[in-house]
Legacy VTK file of the C-alpha trace (Angstrom):
# vtk DataFile Version 3.0
C-alpha trace
ASCII
DATASET POLYDATA
POINTS 146 float
114.077 65.430 111.873
112.667 68.412 113.759
115.996 68.989 115.492
117.678 69.311 112.094
115.089 71.871 110.966
115.547 73.822 114.205
119.344 73.761 113.786
119.000 75.030 110.199
116.779 77.878 111.376
119.246 78.763 114.153
122.156 78.762 111.704
120.350 80.920 109.155
119.228 83.333 111.879
122.790 83.621 113.189
124.168 84.292 109.720
121.482 86.896 109.060
122.193 88.623 112.368
125.952 88.728 111.697
125.446 90.088 108.166
123.043 92.741 109.440
125.546 93.787 112.116
128.311 94.100 109.530
126.089 96.141 107.219
125.125 98.433 110.099
128.788 98.933 111.061
129.664 99.749 107.445
126.779 102.244 107.221
127.875 103.992 110.424
131.483 104.181 109.202
130.312 105.597 105.856
128.213 108.226 107.645
131.146 109.314 109.833
133.444 109.447 106.798
130.928 111.590 104.923
130.635 113.946 107.897
134.404 114.457 108.042
134.614 115.011 104.282
131.850 117.605 104.483
133.621 119.320 107.389
136.912 119.349 105.490
135.282 120.824 102.388
133.511 123.429 104.511
136.737 124.432 106.245
138.618 124.640 102.941
136.015 126.922 101.347
135.700 128.909 104.591
139.450 129.687 104.664
139.649 130.371 100.930
136.463 132.411 100.306
134.540 133.103 103.532
131.603 131.846 105.590
128.761 132.673 103.184
130.403 130.919 100.254
131.229 127.924 102.474
127.582 127.577 103.536
126.349 127.956 99.961
128.844 125.335 98.766
127.636 122.881 101.415
124.025 123.562 100.468
124.807 123.040 96.768
126.523 119.713 97.451
123.611 118.421 99.547
121.105 119.709 96.988
122.916 117.771 94.250
122.898 114.588 96.369
119.175 115.071 97.094
118.389 115.631 93.408
120.260 112.449 92.428
118.488 110.420 95.124
115.060 111.788 94.155
115.717 111.117 90.470
116.783 107.547 91.092
113.719 107.020 93.315
111.375 108.285 90.602
113.058 106.127 87.924
112.792 103.022 90.124
109.157 103.779 90.949
108.375 104.121 87.242
110.139 100.815 86.460
108.117 99.038 89.151
104.860 100.506 87.824
105.679 99.403 84.261
106.584 95.921 85.507
103.313 95.688 87.453
101.354 96.734 84.349
103.113 94.068 82.259
102.355 91.404 84.877
98.716 92.500 84.997
98.451 92.279 81.204
100.074 88.831 81.227
97.644 87.647 83.903
94.696 89.065 81.972
95.795 87.178 78.848
96.074 83.933 80.811
93.838 81.086 79.620
92.489 80.800 83.161
90.603 84.078 82.663
89.282 83.175 79.226
85.445 83.063 79.411
85.293 80.010 77.164
87.724 78.136 79.432
85.692 79.078 82.509
82.513 77.851 80.812
84.194 74.536 79.949
85.366 74.199 83.552
81.851 74.764 84.874
80.413 72.198 82.453
83.026 69.616 83.494
82.271 70.295 87.153
78.545 69.814 86.542
79.098 66.628 84.536
81.463 65.019 87.041
79.828 66.433 90.143
81.352 68.674 92.730
81.678 65.934 95.368
83.741 63.771 92.994
85.693 66.699 91.608
87.228 67.809 94.920
89.292 64.605 95.487
90.360 64.590 91.839
91.567 68.181 92.111
93.361 67.397 95.390
95.215 64.444 93.854
96.018 66.527 90.781
97.376 69.343 92.969
99.604 66.968 94.909
100.869 65.407 91.677
101.573 68.829 90.186
103.449 69.853 93.338
105.555 66.695 93.253
106.354 67.180 89.573
107.323 70.797 90.171
109.560 69.852 93.108
111.123 66.997 91.161
111.796 69.178 88.132
113.337 71.853 90.346
115.542 69.395 92.233
116.818 67.674 89.093
117.730 70.940 87.370
121.462 71.122 86.664
123.463 73.328 88.972
124.940 76.514 87.562
128.486 76.273 86.306
130.999 78.194 88.441
132.076 81.560 87.075
135.540 81.581 85.575
LINES 1 147
146 0 1 2 3 4 5 6 7 8 9 10 11 12 13 14 15 16 17 18 19 20 21 22 23 24 25 26 27 28 29 30 31 32 33 34 35 36 37 38 39 40 41 42 43 44 45 46 47 48 49 50 51 52 53 54 55 56 57 58 59 60 61 62 63 64 65 66 67 68 69 70 71 72 73 74 75 76 77 78 79 80 81 82 83 84 85 86 87 88 89 90 91 92 93 94 95 96 97 98 99 100 101 102 103 104 105 106 107 108 109 110 111 112 113 114 115 116 117 118 119 120 121 122 123 124 125 126 127 128 129 130 131 132 133 134 135 136 137 138 139 140 141 142 143 144 145
């Protein structure tokens, strides 16, 4: 049983390492391609207009790329903040944080007794975990895309 788990971990680690290596190779190739394209554009503008215009053109291109990257970063940061606020509001509206529900829970704990309540909660937690795992395992698989 443990050997199977170890083999699964080895396989997943190997796949992850290969995928990371491929992504790194693609990133390096993209960087080199971008460098040659920038050099070609610089040389074209240098021959056509002169060195000052060539430098200003390169600066304008990199400024535009930087502005696009900064804009997309700020949009993504804003989306994450809005999502976090929605999750916080949903958690605040949860019945678990309702003062009346907390009061009922405390009264039940006092009536049953804390020493008896701990095993009941443990059995309930295990049952809930088994139900959640069973419901997840019996869910129908997604249909293949056509």
